[in-house]
C-alpha positions, 0 to 999 in steps of 0.5 A: 398352607396349600396341599402337598405336591403329589407327583404322578404315580404312572406316566400315561400309555401312549399307544400311538408312539412310533416303535421303530427307528431301524434305518437302512444304515442300521441293517447294512451296518449289522450285515457288515459286522457279521461279515467281519466277525471272523477277524474280531477277537473281542466285542465291546458292547456299549449300553447307556447307564441311564437305561441299562435294560432298554439300551440292550439290543438282542440283535447283537447277541444273536448276530454276533454270537461266538465272540467274547464280549465286554459290556460297557455301561457308558455315561455313568456320570449322568446316571450315578450319584455314587450311592449305595443304591447305585452300587447295588444296581451295578452288582445286579447288572454284573450278575445278570450278564455273567459270564460276560465281563461288565464295566461302568464308564465315564469316557472323561474319567481316565481311570474308567478308560484305563480299566477298559484298556487293561481288560483289552490288554489282558484279553490280547495277552491271553491270545498270544498272537503276533498279529495283534488284537482286533476289537469291534465296538457296537451299541444302540445309536448315541450310546457313546461308542465314538466318544469311548473310542476317542477316549481309549485312543487318547489314553492308550496312545496319546493321540487325538480324535479318530471318530466324529461325535454329535448330540444326535444319533447317526453321526457314524453311519458306516463301519470305519477303519481300524484305530490303534488304541494300544501300541504293540508289545510282547503281550499284544503283538502288533498292538490292539485295534478297535473298529467303530460301527454305526449304532443299530436300533432294535427293529421294533420295541413293543413297550412304548415306555422303553421307546420314550426312555431311548428317545429321551436319552437321544437314541432317536432323532428329536423329530421322531417323538414330539419334544413336548411329549419327551419333556413331559416324560422327563418331568415325570421322572424329575418329580419321581427323583426331586421336584427341586431339580427345576425349582429355578423355573417353576414350583413343583408341578405335573403340568408340562405346559406350565413348566415349559411356558415358565422356562420360555420366559426365564430363558427368552425362548419367545415367539413374536408377540412374547408368546412362549415357544414351548417346543424350543423350551422342551428341546432345551430342557431335554438337552439340559438333562442329557448334559447332567444339569437337571438331575443324574438318575436312571430311567430303568428300574434295576431290581431282581424282579425287573431283571427276571422279567427282562424279555427274551431276545426273540420276543423283544426283537421280532422279525423285520417283517413283523416290525414293518407291519407293527410300524404301519399299524402305529402310523395308521393309529396316529393318522386316525388320532389326528383326523379325530382331533381335526374334526 
């Protein structure tokens, strides 16, 4: 009988990883949001349920201050197993964000969507205005803002998609027109309208593992971090939860190359001569997890200690000039690493 499988206790630190994905349309989008703030009654900030701490963008807290905020943790269906531990984590997040309101959502669950609509209706009713209510939906790239907007519109007024969605970030690049999600009534005046916005990334992320988490969840394009590195990070987390998650392809392992070669053979992702295409297999594996087929679990640790240690917004989001300098340093480090490897 072989020795029992022991998963890795930690994932190796990768200092050469890029730490920024703050693009031009992120900056212009944030500037436009600030200019619209005077006409906005409520901000809905979306965060990814699987990375509830890493998907927080302090830029929204600093730039869009002064308006009531509802924090919606999207994609709950991809991170929750409806256990007592999940409920305890959700309670901790509610306490952490108080006095802001917090909801947890799967945009395909009508009851979840109705809870968000009811919150918006109650807020509009309290305003008691004849001109209706204007809401702004914000969040990091690919956290599900547009999907949530479409769901609110479908459940709220029975109409189809108003915003384009996609598997990669950057589908929404400009602030669009307002979309009605609740018909006018005595309580909400002309109705409730929601404005979709482009995802805005943090200028710089000092924690390399947080960058891996966001990339694995799809907040940056899959070309930014090597797919095999992301697949290895996914394997690390799958093993922490259950090595049975990939049992259809391989026995328990910490070797990502071995797993990807097995996936390639199993799924037919082979190059000329039958050589396993490990990069294509890595992308396929990552997408399977993103769609909930390789386990539903959080990547962030949500504990009282983790929330106490959550970084101050000023420390988490340095100035744009600091971010540029840090990104240049990271690029130089990667270039040196590649030169050493080539030699």
